[in-house]
C-alpha positions as CSV (number, residue, x, y, z in Angstrom):
1,M,0.0,0.0,0.0
2,R,1.4,3.3,-1.1
3,A,0.2,6.7,0.2
4,L,1.0,10.4,-0.2
5,L,0.0,12.5,2.8
6,D,-0.9,16.2,2.3
7,A,1.1,18.8,4.1
8,N,-1.9,19.5,6.3
9,I,-1.6,16.0,7.7
10,F,1.9,16.6,8.9
11,I,1.0,20.0,10.4
12,S,-1.9,18.4,12.3
13,Y,0.5,15.8,13.6
14,L,2.9,18.4,14.9
15,L,0.0,20.2,16.6
16,T,-1.1,17.1,18.5
17,P,1.7,14.5,18.4
18,N,0.7,12.8,21.7
19,R,-3.0,12.4,20.9
20,E,-4.4,9.2,19.5
21,S,-6.1,10.8,16.5
22,P,-6.3,9.3,13.0
23,V,-3.7,11.8,11.9
24,V,-1.2,10.7,14.6
25,Q,-2.0,7.0,13.8
26,I,-1.4,7.3,10.1
27,V,1.9,9.4,10.4
28,K,3.2,6.9,13.0
29,A,2.2,3.9,10.8
30,G,4.0,5.4,7.9
31,V,7.2,6.1,9.9
32,R,7.0,2.5,11.2
33,G,6.8,1.1,7.6
34,K,3.2,-0.2,7.8
35,Y,2.7,1.3,4.3
36,T,5.0,3.0,1.8
37,L,5.1,6.6,2.7
38,L,5.6,8.8,-0.4
39,L,7.2,12.2,-0.3
40,S,8.4,14.9,-2.7
41,A,10.7,17.7,-2.2
42,E,7.9,20.1,-3.1
43,L,5.6,18.6,-0.5
44,L,8.3,18.9,2.2
45,E,8.9,22.5,1.2
46,E,5.2,23.3,1.4
47,F,5.0,21.7,4.8
48,S,7.9,23.7,6.2
49,H,6.9,26.9,4.5
50,R,3.3,26.8,5.8
51,V,4.6,26.3,9.4
52,L,7.2,29.0,9.2
53,S,5.0,31.6,7.4
54,K,1.9,31.4,9.7
55,P,2.4,33.1,13.1
56,Y,-0.2,30.9,14.8
57,L,1.6,27.8,13.7
58,R,5.1,29.2,14.6
59,E,3.8,29.8,18.1
60,R,2.7,26.2,18.5
61,I,5.3,24.2,16.5
62,S,8.9,24.6,17.3
63,Q,11.6,24.8,14.7
64,A,13.3,21.8,16.3
65,D,10.1,19.7,16.0
66,L,9.6,20.8,12.4
67,E,13.2,19.9,11.5
68,E,13.0,16.6,13.4
69,L,9.8,15.4,11.6
70,S,11.2,16.6,8.2
71,N,14.3,14.6,8.8
72,I,12.4,11.5,9.8
73,L,10.1,11.7,6.9
74,S,13.0,12.2,4.5
75,S,14.7,9.1,5.9
76,V,11.7,6.7,5.9
77,S,9.9,7.8,2.8
78,E,10.2,6.9,-0.8
79,I,11.1,10.1,-2.5
80,I,9.2,10.9,-5.7
81,P,11.4,12.5,-8.4
82,E,10.7,16.2,-9.2
83,I,8.1,16.8,-11.8
84,K,9.7,19.2,-14.3
85,S,6.8,19.3,-16.9
86,Q,3.7,21.5,-16.5
87,I,1.2,20.0,-14.1
88,P,-2.3,19.9,-15.4
89,A,-5.2,21.8,-13.7
90,V,-7.5,19.3,-12.1
91,T,-8.7,20.6,-8.7
92,R,-10.8,23.6,-7.7
93,D,-7.7,25.0,-6.0
94,P,-4.7,25.1,-8.4
95,K,-2.3,25.0,-5.5
96,D,-3.5,21.4,-4.9
97,D,-2.8,20.1,-8.5
98,Y,0.8,19.3,-7.7
99,L,-0.3,16.8,-5.0
100,L,-2.4,14.8,-7.5
101,A,0.5,14.9,-10.0
102,Y,2.9,13.5,-7.4
103,A,0.4,10.9,-6.3
104,I,0.1,9.7,-9.8
105,V,3.8,9.8,-10.6
106,G,4.6,8.0,-7.3
107,Q,1.9,5.4,-8.1
108,A,0.1,6.1,-4.8
109,D,-2.8,4.0,-4.0
110,F,-4.0,6.8,-1.6
111,L,-3.8,10.5,-1.3
112,V,-4.7,11.5,2.3
113,S,-5.9,15.0,3.0
114,G,-8.3,17.1,5.0
115,D,-8.7,19.5,2.0
116,Q,-12.2,19.5,0.6
117,D,-10.9,20.6,-2.8
118,L,-9.1,17.3,-3.1
119,L,-11.6,15.1,-1.2
120,V,-14.4,16.1,-3.5
121,L,-12.6,14.3,-6.4
122,Q,-12.7,10.9,-4.5
123,K,-10.4,9.2,-7.0
124,V,-8.1,10.2,-9.8
125,K,-6.7,7.4,-12.0
126,N,-5.8,4.6,-9.6
127,C,-5.4,6.9,-6.6
128,Q,-8.2,7.1,-4.0
129,I,-8.4,10.3,-2.1
130,L,-9.3,9.8,1.6
131,T,-9.6,11.7,4.8
132,P,-7.2,10.8,7.6
133,R,-10.0,8.8,9.3
134,G,-10.8,6.9,6.2
135,F,-7.2,6.0,5.7
136,S,-6.7,5.0,9.3
137,E,-9.6,2.7,9.1
138,L,-7.9,0.9,6.2
139,L,-4.8,0.4,8.2
């Protein structure tokens, strides 16, 4: 089973790392190798940028925690090569199109997100788009 997790999943994890929520369960399962966790440099960059650029997140997530999770994810994930060609517009929010492209290039079975602009699609090619709860139930 191969899954690409949206940046919002990693942010939610850092906000509540000790809670037993679906987000925490799926991030921990990925780190433990229960499924193939897919990652791209662009996704990692978005994750870091969103935390560092939003004051309310910077107040709640330390730089050390952000770097530690980024390093862990980089070491346990299968890295999807950079997409250099133009990414087609598919979603209601063009900022989300790159996630679908990386999910397809990385041959993800699942794209996990809390973003309604992605969830409304339900499936693109062979990639099912699930909420954290839906994915945690599969695990």
